C-alpha positions as CSV (number, residue, x, y, z in Angstrom):
1,M,-43.1,4.6,25.9
2,A,-43.8,1.5,27.9
3,K,-40.9,-0.4,29.6
4,T,-40.4,-4.0,28.5
5,N,-40.8,-6.7,31.0
6,Y,-37.7,-8.8,30.6
7,T,-38.3,-11.0,33.6
8,F,-41.6,-12.2,32.1
9,E,-39.9,-13.1,28.8
10,K,-37.1,-14.8,30.7
11,R,-39.6,-16.8,32.8
12,Q,-41.6,-17.9,29.7
13,K,-38.4,-19.0,28.1
14,E,-37.4,-21.0,31.2
15,I,-40.8,-22.7,31.3
16,A,-40.6,-23.7,27.7
17,K,-37.1,-25.0,28.2
18,K,-38.2,-27.1,31.2
19,Q,-41.2,-28.5,29.4
20,K,-39.0,-29.5,26.4
21,K,-36.5,-31.2,28.7
22,E,-39.3,-33.1,30.5
23,A,-40.8,-34.3,27.2
24,K,-37.3,-35.4,26.1
25,L,-36.8,-37.4,29.3
26,L,-40.2,-38.9,29.0
27,K,-39.6,-40.0,25.5
28,K,-36.2,-41.5,26.4
29,S,-37.7,-43.4,29.4
30,T,-40.6,-44.7,27.3
31,S,-38.3,-45.9,24.5
32,A,-36.0,-47.5,27.0
33,D,-38.9,-49.3,28.6
34,E,-40.1,-50.5,25.2
35,Y,-36.6,-51.7,24.4
36,A,-36.4,-53.6,27.7
37,E,-39.8,-55.2,27.1
38,E,-38.8,-56.2,23.5
39,V,-35.5,-57.8,24.7
40,T,-37.4,-59.7,27.4
41,E,-39.9,-61.0,24.9
42,Q,-37.1,-62.1,22.6
43,N,-35.4,-63.9,25.4
44,D,-38.7,-65.6,26.3
45,V,-39.2,-66.7,22.7
46,D,-35.5,-67.9,22.5
47,Q,-35.9,-69.9,25.7
48,S,-39.1,-71.5,24.7
49,T,-37.7,-72.6,21.3
50,T,-34.6,-73.9,23.1
51,V,-36.7,-76.0,25.4
52,E,-38.8,-77.3,22.5
53,T,-35.8,-78.4,20.5
54,T,-34.1,-79.9,23.6
55,T,-37.2,-82.0,24.5
56,S,-38.0,-83.2,21.0
């Protein structure tokens, strides 16, 4: 009977876990960047409308 290679299985499990963690971090950073851009755009719009109403 063949002996099972537990180290191979463990290494594959660690690699999958690492990839999943990196994907999660990438998703978080991407959504944080999009949120920051959205807030910046909203602030720009708010400032431009404030300037328009003030000068009118």
